[in-house]
VOBADREN-264035 format. One record per residue (C-alpha): residue number from 1; y, x, z; residue in three letters. Coordinates in pm, whole numbers, always signed. Layout:
BEGIN
NUM, Y, X, Z, ALA .
...
//
This chain:
BEGIN
1, -2244, +1422, +1323, MET .
2, -2537, +1300, +1524, ASN .
3, -2839, +1459, +1534, ASN .
4, -3020, +1175, +1288, ASP .
5, -2749, +1245, +998, THR .
6, -2790, +1587, +1062, LEU .
7, -3153, +1571, +948, TYR .
8, -3101, +1382, +675, HIS .
9, -2833, +1618, +574, THR .
10, -3081, +1922, +618, ILE .
11, -3344, +1748, +497, GLN .
12, -3163, +1678, +135, GLN .
13, -3006, +2054, +132, HIS .
14, -3411, +2164, +134, LEU .
15, -3537, +1848, -131, ALA .
16, -3342, +2072, -387, THR .
17, -3325, +2407, -262, HIS .
18, -3683, +2558, -248, PRO .
19, -3791, +2711, +111, THR .
20, -4091, +2795, +249, THR .
21, -3896, +2661, +613, LEU .
22, -3876, +2997, +751, ASP .
23, -3735, +2961, +1114, ALA .
24, -3459, +3149, +1107, THR .
25, -3326, +3042, +791, ALA .
26, -3352, +2663, +850, ILE .
27, -3172, +2750, +1189, ALA .
28, -2886, +2929, +986, GLN .
29, -2833, +2634, +766, LEU .
30, -2829, +2394, +1061, ILE .
31, -2576, +2570, +1235, ARG .
32, -2349, +2576, +939, GLN .
33, -2318, +2202, +950, HIS .
34, -2311, +2179, +1353, ALA .
35, -2234, +2507, +1506, PRO .
36, -2180, +2330, +1858, VAL .
37, -2548, +2226, +1853, ILE .
38, -2755, +2374, +2161, SER .
39, -3097, +2579, +2072, ASP .
40, -3280, +2291, +2213, GLU .
41, -3150, +2098, +1973, GLU .
42, -3192, +2384, +1673, VAL .
43, -3578, +2390, +1769, LEU .
44, -3624, +2052, +1806, ALA .
45, -3468, +1955, +1461, LEU .
46, -3671, +2263, +1272, ILE .
47, -4003, +2128, +1434, ARG .
48, -3864, +1770, +1307, ARG .
49, -3803, +1912, +967, LEU .
50, -4152, +2093, +980, ARG .
51, -4359, +1810, +1009, ALA .
52, -4130, +1570, +730, GLY .
53, -4137, +1883, +461, ALA .
54, -4544, +1867, +505, THR .
55, -4594, +1483, +597, ALA .
56, -4814, +1325, +312, LEU .
57, -4651, +949, +402, GLY .
58, -4943, +707, +297, ILE .
59, -5231, +972, +305, LEU .
60, -5201, +1052, +690, GLU .
61, -5478, +864, +798, PRO .
62, -5698, +1022, +522, LEU .
63, -5686, +1328, +723, LEU .
64, -5885, +1193, +1002, ALA .
65, -6167, +1151, +757, THR .
66, -6488, +1366, +898, PRO .
67, -6593, +1674, +646, GLY .
68, -6289, +1557, +417, LEU .
69, -6238, +1839, +118, THR .
70, -5990, +1709, -130, ASP .
71, -5760, +1421, -139, ILE .
72, -5705, +1362, -546, LEU .
73, -5385, +1151, -684, ILE .
74, -5427, +1075, -1039, THR .
75, -5171, +807, -1083, GLY .
76, -5030, +553, -820, PRO .
77, -5312, +374, -790, ASP .
78, -5620, +621, -810, HIS .
79, -5651, +778, -506, ILE .
80, -5977, +914, -455, THR .
81, -6145, +1205, -152, ILE .
82, -6415, +1418, -169, ALA .
83, -6642, +1528, +216, THR .
84, -6917, +1804, +202, THR .
85, -7154, +1526, +295, ASP .
86, -7006, +1404, -49, ASN .
87, -6878, +1610, -250, PRO .
88, -6800, +1317, -539, HIS .
89, -6458, +1202, -504, PRO .
90, -6485, +825, -375, GLN .
91, -6207, +563, -431, PRO .
92, -5961, +464, -172, THR .
93, -5817, +141, -120, THR .
94, -5489, +335, -102, LEU .
95, -5164, +249, -353, THR .
96, -4831, +410, -380, PHE .
97, -4615, +178, -547, PRO .
98, -4497, +335, -873, ASN .
99, -4508, +682, -1007, ASP .
100, -4188, +820, -870, GLN .
101, -4307, +794, -528, ALA .
102, -4577, +977, -627, VAL .
103, -4360, +1235, -837, ARG .
104, -4161, +1289, -504, GLU .
105, -4398, +1370, -289, LEU .
106, -4554, +1633, -533, ALA .
107, -4186, +1752, -562, THR .
108, -4180, +1772, -158, ARG .
109, -4450, +1955, -115, LEU .
110, -4405, +2169, -437, ALA .
111, -4037, +2251, -270, HIS .
112, -4204, +2348, +73, HIS .
113, -4449, +2586, -97, CYS .
114, -4117, +2741, -207, GLY .
115, -4198, +2617, -583, GLN .
116, -4016, +2423, -901, ARG .
117, -4106, +2131, -966, LEU .
118, -3947, +1942, -1278, ASP .
119, -3928, +1870, -1635, ASP .
120, -3892, +2229, -1668, ALA .
121, -4163, +2351, -1479, HIS .
122, -4409, +2073, -1454, PRO .
123, -4701, +2197, -1259, TYR .
124, -4698, +2400, -924, ALA .
125, -4962, +2539, -681, ASN .
126, -4933, +2681, -335, GLY .
127, -5032, +2647, +8, LEU .
128, -4888, +2441, +309, ILE .
129, -4980, +2510, +676, SER .
130, -4857, +2204, +845, ARG .
131, -4727, +2229, +1241, PRO .
132, -5112, +2091, +1363, ASP .
133, -5263, +2361, +1203, GLY .
134, -5351, +2183, +896, THR .
135, -5412, +2433, +577, ARG .
136, -5381, +2249, +224, LEU .
137, -5380, +2412, -83, ARG .
138, -5159, +2233, -315, VAL .
139, -5137, +2165, -708, HIS .
140, -4919, +1904, -849, ALA .
141, -4838, +1842, -1233, ILE .
142, -4604, +1609, -1369, LEU .
143, -4588, +1329, -1668, SER .
144, -4565, +1501, -1959, PRO .
145, -4779, +1746, -1979, PRO .
146, -5020, +1447, -1752, ALA .
147, -5097, +1193, -1944, GLY .
148, -5209, +942, -1637, ALA .
149, -4834, +1049, -1493, GLY .
150, -4827, +1255, -1193, THR .
151, -5138, +1424, -1009, CYS .
152, -5187, +1596, -709, ILE .
153, -5486, +1747, -602, SER .
154, -5516, +1865, -230, LEU .
155, -5771, +2082, -107, ARG .
156, -5806, +2074, +278, LEU .
157, -5878, +2441, +397, LEU .
158, -6102, +2525, +652, ASN .
159, -6229, +2812, +708, THR .
160, -6094, +3044, +931, ALA .
161, -6339, +2984, +1215, HIS .
162, -6643, +2962, +916, ALA .
163, -6991, +3196, +1011, SER .
164, -7313, +3214, +863, LEU .
165, -7479, +3045, +1188, ASP .
166, -7241, +2785, +1167, HIS .
167, -7309, +2709, +772, LEU .
168, -7710, +2738, +893, HIS .
169, -7621, +2487, +1155, HIS .
170, -7479, +2260, +876, THR .
171, -7739, +2293, +629, GLY .
172, -7626, +2496, +419, THR .
173, -7834, +2762, +474, MET .
174, -8207, +2812, +586, PRO .
175, -8232, +3071, +935, GLN .
176, -8402, +3328, +699, ASP .
177, -8135, +3325, +445, ILE .
178, -7894, +3311, +711, THR .
179, -8016, +3647, +861, GLU .
180, -8065, +3788, +472, LEU .
181, -7696, +3717, +442, LEU .
182, -7647, +3893, +744, LYS .
183, -7819, +4235, +602, THR .
184, -7665, +4232, +312, ILE .
185, -7356, +4234, +525, VAL .
186, -7466, +4497, +714, ASP .
187, -7602, +4727, +443, GLN .
188, -7264, +4705, +265, ARG .
189, -7417, +4554, -68, ALA .
190, -7161, +4444, -306, ASN .
191, -7184, +4078, -393, PHE .
192, -7031, +3766, -610, LEU .
193, -7044, +3434, -477, ILE .
194, -7081, +3184, -772, SER .
195, -7038, +2841, -803, GLY .
196, -6816, +2527, -964, GLY .
197, -6539, +2376, -799, THR .
198, -6563, +2254, -438, GLY .
199, -6897, +2408, -449, SER .
200, -6807, +2606, -104, GLY .
201, -6782, +2932, -232, LYS .
202, -6455, +3039, -66, THR .
203, -6614, +2885, +277, THR .
204, -6943, +3123, +218, LEU .
205, -6694, +3416, +144, LEU .
206, -6494, +3356, +457, ALA .
207, -6841, +3351, +661, ALA .
208, -6945, +3665, +517, LEU .
209, -6630, +3838, +583, ILE .
210, -6606, +3687, +961, ASN .
211, -6961, +3865, +989, HIS .
212, -6808, +4223, +891, MET .
213, -6763, +4479, +1122, ASN .
214, -6459, +4423, +1301, PRO .
215, -6338, +4833, +1288, GLN .
216, -6363, +4801, +901, HIS .
217, -6026, +4776, +735, ARG .
218, -6049, +4487, +464, ILE .
219, -5783, +4443, +194, LEU .
220, -5824, +4076, +93, CYS .
221, -5674, +3980, -201, ILE .
222, -5647, +3676, -342, GLU .
223, -5355, +3422, -553, ASP .
224, -5305, +3175, -301, THR .
225, -5401, +3233, +82, PRO .
226, -5729, +3020, +66, GLU .
227, -5987, +3237, +366, LEU .
228, -5766, +3313, +647, ASN .
229, -6073, +3415, +809, PRO .
230, -6027, +3591, +1174, HIS .
231, -6109, +3935, +1101, HIS .
232, -5926, +4168, +1298, PRO .
233, -5915, +4421, +1032, GLY .
234, -5837, +4185, +746, LEU .
235, -5503, +4320, +520, LEU .
236, -5446, +4014, +283, PRO .
237, -5262, +4103, -33, LEU .
238, -5157, +3740, -244, THR .
239, -5028, +3774, -590, ALA .
240, -4718, +3595, -714, ARG .
241, -4590, +3374, -1018, PRO .
242, -4290, +3486, -1215, PRO .
243, -3969, +3322, -1113, ASN .
244, -3774, +3083, -1384, SER .
245, -3617, +3362, -1534, GLU .
246, -4009, +3500, -1608, GLY .
247, -3944, +3857, -1401, HIS .
248, -4119, +3912, -1037, GLY .
249, -4422, +3865, -1111, GLU .
250, -4690, +4041, -951, ILE .
251, -5046, +4039, -1047, THR .
252, -5418, +4013, -889, MET .
253, -5510, +4334, -1115, SER .
254, -5167, +4514, -911, THR .
255, -5240, +4429, -632, LEU .
256, -5631, +4558, -648, LEU .
257, -5470, +4889, -788, GLN .
258, -5248, +4892, -471, GLN .
259, -5527, +4838, -270, ALA .
260, -5692, +5143, -376, LEU .
261, -5420, +5348, -249, ARG .
262, -5473, +5150, +129, MET .
263, -5764, +5338, +261, ARG .
264, -6006, +5009, +238, PRO .
265, -6314, +5077, +408, ASP .
266, -6389, +4707, +161, ARG .
267, -6214, +4510, -83, ILE .
268, -6265, +4102, -152, ILE .
269, -6115, +3912, -429, VAL .
270, -6093, +3548, -326, GLY .
271, -6149, +3421, -676, GLU .
272, -6165, +3634, -985, ILE .
273, -6027, +3435, -1292, ARG .
274, -5915, +3680, -1503, GLY .
275, -5870, +4098, -1611, LYS .
276, -5896, +4190, -1211, GLU .
277, -6262, +4205, -1288, ILE .
278, -6168, +4538, -1452, VAL .
279, -6044, +4693, -1140, ASP .
280, -6292, +4518, -886, LEU .
281, -6582, +4636, -1087, LEU .
282, -6395, +5049, -1112, THR .
283, -6318, +4971, -723, ALA .
284, -6678, +4843, -627, LEU .
285, -6861, +5142, -852, ASN .
286, -6623, +5446, -724, THR .
287, -6740, +5443, -355, GLY .
288, -6595, +5104, -267, HIS .
289, -6937, +4928, -85, THR .
290, -6928, +4626, +125, GLY .
291, -6720, +4439, -125, GLY .
292, -6714, +4154, -365, GLY .
293, -6575, +3838, -431, GLY .
294, -6636, +3510, -629, THR .
295, -6571, +3351, -960, LEU .
296, -6661, +3029, -1131, HIS .
297, -7042, +2987, -1299, ALA .
298, -7278, +2730, -1218, ASN .
299, -7570, +2932, -1200, THR .
300, -7717, +3383, -1178, ILE .
301, -7779, +3348, -1502, THR .
302, -7446, +3237, -1608, ASP .
303, -7277, +3561, -1448, ILE .
304, -7305, +3823, -1703, PRO .
305, -7149, +3671, -1987, SER .
306, -6887, +3470, -1759, ARG .
307, -6770, +3864, -1619, ILE .
308, -6785, +3966, -2025, GLU .
309, -6507, +3717, -2095, ALA .
310, -6307, +3803, -1801, LEU .
311, -6334, +4124, -1859, ALA .
312, -6195, +4111, -2250, SER .
313, -5938, +3965, -2144, LEU .
314, -5864, +4330, -1920, GLY .
315, -5925, +4567, -2281, GLY .
316, -6314, +4658, -2190, LEU .
317, -6591, +4683, -2444, SER .
318, -6879, +4515, -2436, ARG .
319, -7105, +4804, -2358, SER .
320, -6841, +4902, -2105, ALA .
321, -6863, +4564, -1914, THR .
322, -7218, +4538, -1891, HIS .
323, -7224, +4910, -1775, SER .
324, -6996, +4862, -1494, HIS .
325, -7176, +4492, -1389, ILE .
326, -7519, +4655, -1261, SER .
327, -7367, +4980, -1181, ALA .
328, -7131, +4760, -941, SER .
329, -7273, +4465, -836, ILE .
330, -7610, +4451, -623, ASN .
331, -7640, +4105, -522, ILE .
332, -7531, +3795, -684, LEU .
333, -7553, +3451, -456, ILE .
334, -7533, +3105, -621, ALA .
335, -7392, +2814, -420, VAL .
336, -7394, +2395, -570, SER .
337, -7279, +2103, -458, ASN .
338, -7667, +1899, -422, THR .
339, -7727, +1531, -355, THR .
340, -7761, +1713, +15, ARG .
341, -7408, +1873, +30, GLY .
342, -7322, +2209, +8, ARG .
343, -7634, +2441, -38, ARG .
344, -7684, +2802, -147, ILE .
345, -7907, +2765, -430, THR .
346, -7988, +3118, -546, GLN .
347, -8058, +3439, -439, LEU .
348, -8045, +3729, -771, GLY .
349, -8014, +4047, -900, THR .
350, -7897, +4237, -1186, LEU .
351, -8014, +4500, -1394, HIS .
352, -8004, +4667, -1707, THR .
353, -8192, +4659, -2030, ASP .
354, -8253, +5011, -2086, PRO .
355, -8272, +4964, -2466, HIS .
356, -7961, +4715, -2543, THR .
357, -7717, +4850, -2238, GLY .
358, -7713, +4436, -2180, ILE .
359, -7659, +4351, -1786, ALA .
360, -7942, +4048, -1706, HIS .
361, -8013, +3863, -1376, THR .
362, -8265, +3843, -1209, THR .
363, -8358, +3522, -945, THR .
364, -8519, +3632, -651, VAL .
365, -8522, +3319, -461, TRP .
366, -8427, +2992, -530, ASP .
367, -8347, +2681, -288, HIS .
368, -8718, +2572, -405, THR .
369, -8895, +2839, -220, HIS .
370, -9005, +2784, +111, PRO .
371, -8940, +3130, +268, ARG .
372, -8669, +3395, +198, ALA .
373, -8724, +3708, -34, PRO .
374, -8751, +4059, +190, THR .
375, -8438, +4284, +139, ALA .
376, -8646, +4517, -25, GLU .
377, -8660, +4225, -291, GLN .
378, -8310, +4236, -322, LEU .
379, -8308, +4591, -401, GLY .
380, -8173, +4706, +6, LEU .
381, -8334, +4918, +253, ALA .
//
């Protein structure tokens, strides 16, 4: 069997057996089909298989787009992209020949993430690390339930080297806000970053982590590992969905509970989407300072009601939730997609109404103000 035939044989096997392309497992599979192959040929085949599994086909040229953040496929003839300069999806001239071609790409990418994608399991979510270092968050959903045909959403993750100074230089925030955010981190204030989809929440969170004391032990909990900051004390914990039999799930709440037993200096939640907010508020309210996370909320004012809705999923009463909120969270940071790109648009604080016990927000600064607030205005020493 020549190497091209062997490559296609192994590739076909991988297409029907989900795997994360672990080098040892692939090498064993190769040797099962070709016992006398040399080590050099095995390594070459592993590199080729990995590149093939993560290749995007006709979409590959789009990865060279400056500032690319998203590639969105909504049917074979509707491919759009978003960039940091223009966050609103723009059409491209690329097309797939038919929905089957889109489905084949979606299935291959899902399999590389170790996910099953077929009529019985019509959606998948995962992370791809390509040989060139590119990291992509992948979501795919088939038809049905996707009425327009197979849909693929690719998010380009470029947070590893994010820094607060870099975000200042790219226009995300002015210099005085940059220095204020450093003070927030240095003084171990607990924070929440809010914003809509693609507004830069994850990038800002990675930059804040990269500014944290390198000697700190940081437990970072995510459902998909997007952050990837270069912090020597980072310990990532990743949730896991149930398998096809409904077993083996590891939830964000479970990971937060485990993190508390791992002597963390700080606890970070990449994106708060559900009842794990209860565990995070409890952690931040019991001496684990300097932590935080992100959540979907358009403005600072929306944060208390958003937290209340999520906490109700964890069985926390309204009064208990609002008591936790103002005791746990010190600083609120809002980010938005503006006509000029991603921007920090608001900074605020929380306080509890002594008569009602309900948490309210105070917007201390917004992007229309010429000067940043002082640390004292944010309740910092």
